[in-house]
TIVO-2410 file (N, C-alpha, C; in nm, 3 decimals):
# residues 125
REC num residu      c1      c2      c3 atome chaine
REC   1      M   0.089  -0.121  -0.001     N      A
REC   1      M  -0.001  -0.003   0.001    CA      A
REC   1      M   0.090   0.123  -0.001     C      A
REC   2      A   0.047   0.223  -0.072     N      A
REC   2      A   0.131   0.350  -0.089    CA      A
REC   2      A   0.109   0.434   0.044     C      A
REC   3      D   0.207   0.515   0.068     N      A
REC   3      D   0.204   0.597   0.194    CA      A
REC   3      D   0.089   0.692   0.192     C      A
REC   4      Q   0.044   0.746   0.080     N      A
REC   4      Q  -0.059   0.848   0.075    CA      A
REC   4      Q  -0.196   0.776   0.109     C      A
REC   5      D  -0.212   0.645   0.102     N      A
REC   5      D  -0.332   0.581   0.126    CA      A
REC   5      D  -0.347   0.533   0.268     C      A
REC   6      R  -0.246   0.554   0.345     N      A
REC   6      R  -0.250   0.502   0.486    CA      A
REC   6      R  -0.342   0.597   0.564     C      A
REC   7      D  -0.421   0.528   0.654     N      A
REC   7      D  -0.513   0.604   0.744    CA      A
REC   7      D  -0.468   0.587   0.884     C      A
REC   8      Y  -0.342   0.551   0.911     N      A
REC   8      Y  -0.281   0.550   1.042    CA      A
REC   8      Y  -0.152   0.621   1.032     C      A
REC   9      E  -0.095   0.662   1.148     N      A
REC   9      E   0.030   0.734   1.151    CA      A
REC   9      E   0.139   0.650   1.223     C      A
REC  10      D   0.262   0.654   1.175     N      A
REC  10      D   0.366   0.588   1.236    CA      A
REC  10      D   0.426   0.663   1.355     C      A
REC  11      Y   0.448   0.593   1.463     N      A
REC  11      Y   0.513   0.660   1.579    CA      A
REC  11      Y   0.635   0.586   1.619     C      A
REC  12      D   0.736   0.670   1.661     N      A
REC  12      D   0.856   0.613   1.717    CA      A
REC  12      D   0.824   0.575   1.860     C      A
REC  13      L   0.824   0.452   1.892     N      A
REC  13      L   0.785   0.405   2.024    CA      A
REC  13      L   0.889   0.444   2.133     C      A
REC  14      R   1.010   0.470   2.094     N      A
REC  14      R   1.105   0.505   2.200    CA      A
REC  14      R   1.090   0.647   2.246     C      A
REC  15      H   1.044   0.740   2.155     N      A
REC  15      H   1.025   0.877   2.196    CA      A
REC  15      H   0.886   0.927   2.196     C      A
REC  16      S   0.793   0.850   2.158     N      A
REC  16      S   0.649   0.878   2.152    CA      A
REC  16      S   0.619   1.002   2.065     C      A
REC  17      E   0.682   1.005   1.950     N      A
REC  17      E   0.649   1.114   1.856    CA      A
REC  17      E   0.627   1.048   1.718     C      A
REC  18      Q   0.559   1.136   1.636     N      A
REC  18      Q   0.526   1.085   1.498    CA      A
REC  18      Q   0.653   1.082   1.410     C      A
REC  19      I   0.668   0.974   1.328     N      A
REC  19      I   0.775   0.971   1.236    CA      A
REC  19      I   0.745   1.057   1.109     C      A
REC  20      G   0.840   1.135   1.070     N      A
REC  20      G   0.824   1.218   0.954    CA      A
REC  20      G   0.775   1.352   0.985     C      A
REC  21      D   0.834   1.453   0.926     N      A
REC  21      D   0.792   1.595   0.948    CA      A
REC  21      D   0.670   1.622   0.863     C      A
REC  22      K   0.581   1.698   0.924     N      A
REC  22      K   0.464   1.740   0.844    CA      A
REC  22      K   0.492   1.861   0.765     C      A
REC  23      D   0.450   1.868   0.634     N      A
REC  23      D   0.476   1.986   0.554    CA      A
REC  23      D   0.358   2.087   0.574     C      A
REC  24      Q   0.353   2.186   0.486     N      A
REC  24      Q   0.257   2.294   0.502    CA      A
REC  24      Q   0.109   2.242   0.470     C      A
REC  25      Y   0.095   2.126   0.410     N      A
REC  25      Y  -0.034   2.067   0.380    CA      A
REC  25      Y  -0.082   1.974   0.492     C      A
REC  26      G  -0.001   1.951   0.593     N      A
REC  26      G  -0.036   1.865   0.697    CA      A
REC  26      G  -0.016   1.713   0.671     C      A
REC  27      T   0.062   1.682   0.570     N      A
REC  27      T   0.089   1.541   0.543    CA      A
REC  27      T   0.238   1.516   0.581     C      A
REC  28      A   0.256   1.392   0.627     N      A
REC  28      A   0.398   1.352   0.665    CA      A
REC  28      A   0.475   1.305   0.545     C      A
REC  29      D   0.608   1.300   0.553     N      A
REC  29      D   0.697   1.255   0.450    CA      A
REC  29      D   0.670   1.102   0.434     C      A
REC  30      F   0.689   1.053   0.316     N      A
REC  30      F   0.668   0.917   0.280    CA      A
REC  30      F   0.784   0.839   0.342     C      A
REC  31      T   0.761   0.717   0.391     N      A
REC  31      T   0.870   0.639   0.462    CA      A
REC  31      T   0.900   0.509   0.382     C      A
REC  32      E   0.838   0.494   0.263     N      A
REC  32      E   0.873   0.366   0.193    CA      A
REC  32      E   0.988   0.394   0.103     C      A
REC  33      E   1.054   0.277   0.077     N      A
REC  33      E   1.176   0.278  -0.015    CA      A
REC  33      E   1.137   0.217  -0.148     C      A
REC  34      T   1.170   0.296  -0.255     N      A
REC  34      T   1.119   0.253  -0.392    CA      A
REC  34      T   1.245   0.215  -0.482     C      A
REC  35      S   1.357   0.204  -0.433     N      A
REC  35      S   1.473   0.174  -0.517    CA      A
REC  35      S   1.457   0.040  -0.597     C      A
REC  36      A   1.399  -0.059  -0.538     N      A
REC  36      A   1.377  -0.182  -0.602    CA      A
REC  36      A   1.289  -0.175  -0.718     C      A
REC  37      E   1.193  -0.077  -0.716     N      A
REC  37      E   1.100  -0.063  -0.829    CA      A
REC  37      E   1.162   0.012  -0.943     C      A
REC  38      L   1.258   0.096  -0.914     N      A
REC  38      L   1.318   0.181  -1.020    CA      A
REC  38      L   1.431   0.106  -1.098     C      A
REC  39      A   1.495   0.018  -1.031     N      A
REC  39      A   1.609  -0.054  -1.099    CA      A
REC  39      A   1.558  -0.180  -1.174     C      A
REC  40      A   1.615  -0.197  -1.290     N      A
REC  40      A   1.585  -0.320  -1.362    CA      A
REC  40      A   1.662  -0.439  -1.301     C      A
REC  41      P   1.600  -0.555  -1.309     N      A
REC  41      P   1.676  -0.673  -1.253    CA      A
REC  41      P   1.799  -0.701  -1.347     C      A
REC  42      I   1.899  -0.747  -1.285     N      A
REC  42      I   2.024  -0.778  -1.355    CA      A
REC  42      I   2.023  -0.923  -1.394     C      A
REC  43      S   2.044  -0.951  -1.517     N      A
REC  43      S   2.059  -1.089  -1.571    CA      A
REC  43      S   2.203  -1.106  -1.623     C      A
REC  44      Y   2.260  -1.214  -1.575     N      A
REC  44      Y   2.404  -1.240  -1.612    CA      A
REC  44      Y   2.411  -1.376  -1.681     C      A
REC  45      D   2.462  -1.374  -1.797     N      A
REC  45      D   2.482  -1.499  -1.875    CA      A
REC  45      D   2.631  -1.529  -1.884     C      A
REC  46      R   2.667  -1.639  -1.830     N      A
REC  46      R   2.809  -1.676  -1.826    CA      A
REC  46      R   2.863  -1.706  -1.974     C      A
REC  47      R   2.773  -1.759  -2.052     N      A
REC  47      R   2.824  -1.793  -2.187    CA      A
REC  47      R   2.868  -1.671  -2.266     C      A
REC  48      I   2.789  -1.562  -2.256     N      A
REC  48      I   2.821  -1.435  -2.321    CA      A
REC  48      I   2.957  -1.384  -2.280     C      A
REC  49      S   2.978  -1.381  -2.142     N      A
REC  49      S   3.099  -1.325  -2.101    CA      A
REC  49      S   3.220  -1.403  -2.143     C      A
REC  50      R   3.206  -1.537  -2.151     N      A
REC  50      R   3.318  -1.622  -2.194    CA      A
REC  50      R   3.352  -1.599  -2.340     C      A
REC  51      T   3.250  -1.584  -2.418     N      A
REC  51      T   3.276  -1.551  -2.564    CA      A
REC  51      T   3.339  -1.416  -2.583     C      A
REC  52      D   3.297  -1.321  -2.501     N      A
REC  52      D   3.364  -1.185  -2.514    CA      A
REC  52      D   3.505  -1.190  -2.472     C      A
REC  53      E   3.542  -1.269  -2.370     N      A
REC  53      E   3.684  -1.283  -2.331    CA      A
REC  53      E   3.759  -1.354  -2.444     C      A
REC  54      R   3.707  -1.455  -2.505     N      A
REC  54      R   3.773  -1.527  -2.610    CA      A
REC  54      R   3.798  -1.434  -2.737     C      A
REC  55      E   3.696  -1.351  -2.769     N      A
REC  55      E   3.716  -1.260  -2.883    CA      A
REC  55      E   3.821  -1.160  -2.850     C      A
REC  56      R   3.826  -1.102  -2.730     N      A
REC  56      R   3.925  -1.010  -2.692    CA      A
REC  56      R   4.064  -1.068  -2.701     C      A
REC  57      E   4.078  -1.192  -2.650     N      A
REC  57      E   4.208  -1.268  -2.652    CA      A
REC  57      E   4.254  -1.287  -2.797     C      A
REC  58      S   4.158  -1.333  -2.883     N      A
REC  58      S   4.198  -1.356  -3.024    CA      A
REC  58      S   4.233  -1.232  -3.095     C      A
REC  59      V   4.167  -1.120  -3.065     N      A
REC  59      V   4.202  -0.992  -3.137    CA      A
REC  59      V   4.331  -0.952  -3.091     C      A
REC  60      T   4.368  -0.959  -2.958     N      A
REC  60      T   4.496  -0.913  -2.916    CA      A
REC  60      T   4.614  -1.007  -2.962     C      A
REC  61      A   4.582  -1.130  -2.974     N      A
REC  61      A   4.682  -1.231  -3.030    CA      A
REC  61      A   4.713  -1.200  -3.174     C      A
REC  62      G   4.608  -1.173  -3.248     N      A
REC  62      G   4.621  -1.138  -3.393    CA      A
REC  62      G   4.690  -1.004  -3.408     C      A
REC  63      K   4.671  -0.911  -3.317     N      A
REC  63      K   4.735  -0.780  -3.329    CA      A
REC  63      K   4.880  -0.793  -3.306     C      A
REC  64      G   4.919  -0.874  -3.208     N      A
REC  64      G   5.068  -0.892  -3.185    CA      A
REC  64      G   5.134  -0.959  -3.305     C      A
REC  65      V   5.076  -1.061  -3.360     N      A
REC  65      V   5.135  -1.128  -3.470    CA      A
REC  65      V   5.138  -1.032  -3.592     C      A
REC  66      G   5.031  -0.953  -3.603     N      A
REC  66      G   5.024  -0.854  -3.718    CA      A
REC  66      G   5.132  -0.749  -3.712     C      A
REC  67      I   5.163  -0.699  -3.586     N      A
REC  67      I   5.265  -0.601  -3.569    CA      A
REC  67      I   5.400  -0.665  -3.598     C      A
REC  68      A   5.422  -0.787  -3.554     N      A
REC  68      A   5.549  -0.852  -3.586    CA      A
REC  68      A   5.571  -0.877  -3.737     C      A
REC  69      A   5.458  -0.916  -3.804     N      A
REC  69      A   5.467  -0.938  -3.947    CA      A
REC  69      A   5.492  -0.807  -4.018     C      A
REC  70      L   5.426  -0.702  -3.979     N      A
REC  70      L   5.457  -0.571  -4.040    CA      A
REC  70      L   5.597  -0.518  -4.021     C      A
REC  71      A   5.644  -0.538  -3.897     N      A
REC  71      A   5.782  -0.499  -3.872    CA      A
REC  71      A   5.881  -0.576  -3.959     C      A
REC  72      L   5.862  -0.709  -3.969     N      A
REC  72      L   5.950  -0.788  -4.056    CA      A
REC  72      L   5.945  -0.750  -4.202     C      A
REC  73      S   5.826  -0.722  -4.245     N      A
REC  73      S   5.810  -0.683  -4.384    CA      A
REC  73      S   5.873  -0.550  -4.418     C      A
REC  74      I   5.862  -0.454  -4.317     N      A
REC  74      I   5.925  -0.324  -4.345    CA      A
REC  74      I   6.081  -0.344  -4.334     C      A
REC  75      L   6.127  -0.420  -4.242     N      A
REC  75      L   6.272  -0.448  -4.224    CA      A
REC  75      L   6.328  -0.516  -4.355     C      A
REC  76      S   6.241  -0.596  -4.422     N      A
REC  76      S   6.284  -0.665  -4.538    CA      A
REC  76      S   6.308  -0.569  -4.652     C      A
REC  77      L   6.259  -0.451  -4.648     N      A
REC  77      L   6.284  -0.351  -4.752    CA      A
REC  77      L   6.429  -0.307  -4.755     C      A
REC  78      F   6.501  -0.321  -4.635     N      A
REC  78      F   6.632  -0.275  -4.625    CA      A
REC  78      F   6.736  -0.385  -4.605     C      A
REC  79      V   6.698  -0.493  -4.539     N      A
REC  79      V   6.793  -0.602  -4.509    CA      A
REC  79      V   6.728  -0.741  -4.547     C      A
REC  80      L   6.803  -0.829  -4.617     N      A
REC  80      L   6.761  -0.961  -4.655    CA      A
REC  80      L   6.617  -0.969  -4.696     C      A
REC  81      P   6.583  -0.913  -4.813     N      A
REC  81      P   6.448  -0.906  -4.854    CA      A
REC  81      P   6.376  -1.039  -4.878     C      A
REC  82      I   6.450  -1.145  -4.926     N      A
REC  82      I   6.382  -1.265  -4.946    CA      A
REC  82      I   6.344  -1.340  -4.816     C      A
REC  83      L   6.439  -1.337  -4.723     N      A
REC  83      L   6.415  -1.405  -4.592    CA      A
REC  83      L   6.304  -1.333  -4.503     C      A
REC  84      F   6.329  -1.199  -4.484     N      A
REC  84      F   6.237  -1.125  -4.403    CA      A
REC  84      F   6.099  -1.108  -4.483     C      A
REC  85      G   6.107  -1.088  -4.602     N      A
REC  85      G   5.986  -1.074  -4.682    CA      A
REC  85      G   5.898  -1.190  -4.672     C      A
REC  86      A   5.956  -1.313  -4.683     N      A
REC  86      A   5.876  -1.434  -4.685    CA      A
REC  86      A   5.823  -1.461  -4.544     C      A
REC  87      T   5.907  -1.429  -4.448     N      A
REC  87      T   5.853  -1.448  -4.306    CA      A
REC  87      T   5.741  -1.344  -4.277     C      A
REC  88      G   5.759  -1.227  -4.325     N      A
REC  88      G   5.650  -1.125  -4.304    CA      A
REC  88      G   5.520  -1.168  -4.368     C      A
REC  89      I   5.529  -1.229  -4.492     N      A
REC  89      I   5.416  -1.276  -4.566    CA      A
REC  89      I   5.344  -1.393  -4.485     C      A
REC  90      V   5.420  -1.482  -4.438     N      A
REC  90      V   5.367  -1.598  -4.361    CA      A
REC  90      V   5.296  -1.547  -4.235     C      A
REC  91      L   5.368  -1.460  -4.157     N      A
REC  91      L   5.307  -1.405  -4.037    CA      A
REC  91      L   5.183  -1.314  -4.065     C      A
REC  92      G   5.185  -1.254  -4.183     N      A
REC  92      G   5.072  -1.171  -4.223    CA      A
REC  92      G   4.948  -1.252  -4.245     C      A
REC  93      F   4.967  -1.375  -4.309     N      A
REC  93      F   4.856  -1.458  -4.325    CA      A
REC  93      F   4.804  -1.515  -4.192     C      A
REC  94      I   4.896  -1.544  -4.096     N      A
REC  94      I   4.858  -1.590  -3.968    CA      A
REC  94      I   4.777  -1.481  -3.893     C      A
REC  95      A   4.818  -1.352  -3.904     N      A
REC  95      A   4.754  -1.245  -3.839    CA      A
REC  95      A   4.622  -1.216  -3.900     C      A
REC  96      R   4.601  -1.229  -4.032     N      A
REC  96      R   4.470  -1.221  -4.086    CA      A
REC  96      R   4.379  -1.327  -4.044     C      A
REC  97      R   4.428  -1.443  -4.029     N      A
REC  97      R   4.344  -1.560  -3.980    CA      A
REC  97      R   4.299  -1.533  -3.836     C      A
REC  98      R   4.380  -1.468  -3.751     N      A
REC  98      R   4.349  -1.445  -3.612    CA      A
REC  98      R   4.275  -1.323  -3.594     C      A
REC  99      G   4.242  -1.242  -3.696     N      A
REC  99      G   4.147  -1.130  -3.679    CA      A
REC  99      G   4.212  -0.997  -3.704     C      A
REC 100      A   4.338  -0.987  -3.721     N      A
REC 100      A   4.403  -0.854  -3.746    CA      A
REC 100      A   4.423  -0.842  -3.896     C      A
REC 101      T   4.304  -0.817  -3.964     N      A
REC 101      T   4.304  -0.820  -4.110    CA      A
REC 101      T   4.384  -0.708  -4.175     C      A
REC 102      A   4.380  -0.591  -4.115     N      A
REC 102      A   4.450  -0.473  -4.172    CA      A
REC 102      A   4.602  -0.487  -4.161     C      A
REC 103      L   4.648  -0.522  -4.039     N      A
REC 103      L   4.795  -0.543  -4.020    CA      A
REC 103      L   4.845  -0.655  -4.108     C      A
REC 104      G   4.767  -0.763  -4.112     N      A
REC 104      G   4.815  -0.878  -4.192    CA      A
REC 104      G   4.818  -0.850  -4.342     C      A
REC 105      S   4.721  -0.778  -4.390     N      A
REC 105      S   4.722  -0.739  -4.533    CA      A
REC 105      S   4.836  -0.645  -4.564     C      A
REC 106      W   4.860  -0.550  -4.478     N      A
REC 106      W   4.981  -0.461  -4.506    CA      A
REC 106      W   5.104  -0.537  -4.502     C      A
REC 107      A   5.120  -0.631  -4.409     N      A
REC 107      A   5.248  -0.704  -4.404    CA      A
REC 107      A   5.264  -0.792  -4.526     C      A
REC 108      I   5.153  -0.847  -4.575     N      A
REC 108      I   5.166  -0.935  -4.698    CA      A
REC 108      I   5.200  -0.849  -4.819     C      A
REC 109      G   5.137  -0.732  -4.827     N      A
REC 109      G   5.168  -0.644  -4.942    CA      A
REC 109      G   5.309  -0.593  -4.943     C      A
REC 110      I   5.359  -0.553  -4.826     N      A
REC 110      I   5.493  -0.498  -4.821    CA      A
REC 110      I   5.600  -0.612  -4.844     C      A
REC 111      G   5.563  -0.728  -4.787     N      A
REC 111      G   5.659  -0.844  -4.807    CA      A
REC 111      G   5.667  -0.878  -4.956     C      A
REC 112      V   5.554  -0.878  -5.022     N      A
REC 112      V   5.554  -0.916  -5.172    CA      A
REC 112      V   5.634  -0.811  -5.247     C      A
REC 113      V   5.609  -0.686  -5.218     N      A
REC 113      V   5.694  -0.577  -5.286    CA      A
REC 113      V   5.838  -0.590  -5.256     C      A
REC 114      S   5.867  -0.622  -5.133     N      A
REC 114      S   6.012  -0.643  -5.097    CA      A
REC 114      S   6.078  -0.756  -5.173     C      A
REC 115      I   6.008  -0.865  -5.183     N      A
REC 115      I   6.061  -0.981  -5.260    CA      A
REC 115      I   6.078  -0.944  -5.405     C      A
REC 116      I   5.981  -0.881  -5.464     N      A
REC 116      I   5.987  -0.840  -5.606    CA      A
REC 116      I   6.102  -0.746  -5.631     C      A
REC 117      V   6.115  -0.648  -5.538     N      A
REC 117      V   6.227  -0.559  -5.560    CA      A
REC 117      V   6.361  -0.627  -5.537     C      A
REC 118      G   6.371  -0.712  -5.439     N      A
REC 118      G   6.491  -0.787  -5.413    CA      A
REC 118      G   6.533  -0.888  -5.520     C      A
REC 119      M   6.431  -0.945  -5.587     N      A
REC 119      M   6.477  -1.044  -5.687    CA      A
REC 119      M   6.498  -0.985  -5.827     C      A
REC 120      F   6.429  -0.874  -5.859     N      A
REC 120      F   6.431  -0.836  -5.998    CA      A
REC 120      F   6.500  -0.694  -6.015     C      A
REC 121      I   6.491  -0.607  -5.915     N      A
REC 121      I   6.550  -0.475  -5.941    CA      A
REC 121      I   6.685  -0.463  -5.876     C      A
REC 122      L   6.700  -0.509  -5.750     N      A
REC 122      L   6.828  -0.484  -5.680    CA      A
REC 122      L   6.950  -0.557  -5.748     C      A
REC 123      P   6.938  -0.662  -5.818     N      A
REC 123      P   7.062  -0.719  -5.883    CA      A
REC 123      P   7.120  -0.628  -5.989     C      A
REC 124      F   7.049  -0.532  -6.040     N      A
REC 124      F   7.098  -0.438  -6.140    CA      A
REC 124      F   7.179  -0.331  -6.079     C      A
REC 125      F   7.173  -0.313  -5.942     N      A
REC 125      F   7.243  -0.208  -5.882    CA      A
REC 125      F   7.370  -0.250  -5.820     C      A
***
């Protein structure tokens, strides 16, 4: 029952006085707590949280491999283009498979360019 529908008054038995201050209209403050009515119930699904954690782990693992592949591909432009370029390409495919598609694609592209330049253009210099 709501406070405004009460036809009795609450008294503090220790001090024999009415609970709640009366306002200018002669009504006392409400004493009910309504926080449970305002908040939505929390539902927690363990399966969803586990899949979120797995997705985060796979993205971070792919990102690390992607950065390593990109670093090797860029390094192959300057030193040992066949070896570092091929390694960058292989790691780029692994990174793309693990979810870091942009880093993996860049590593593959730069590795291919490095191998082409190393095999066909650099022997003439």
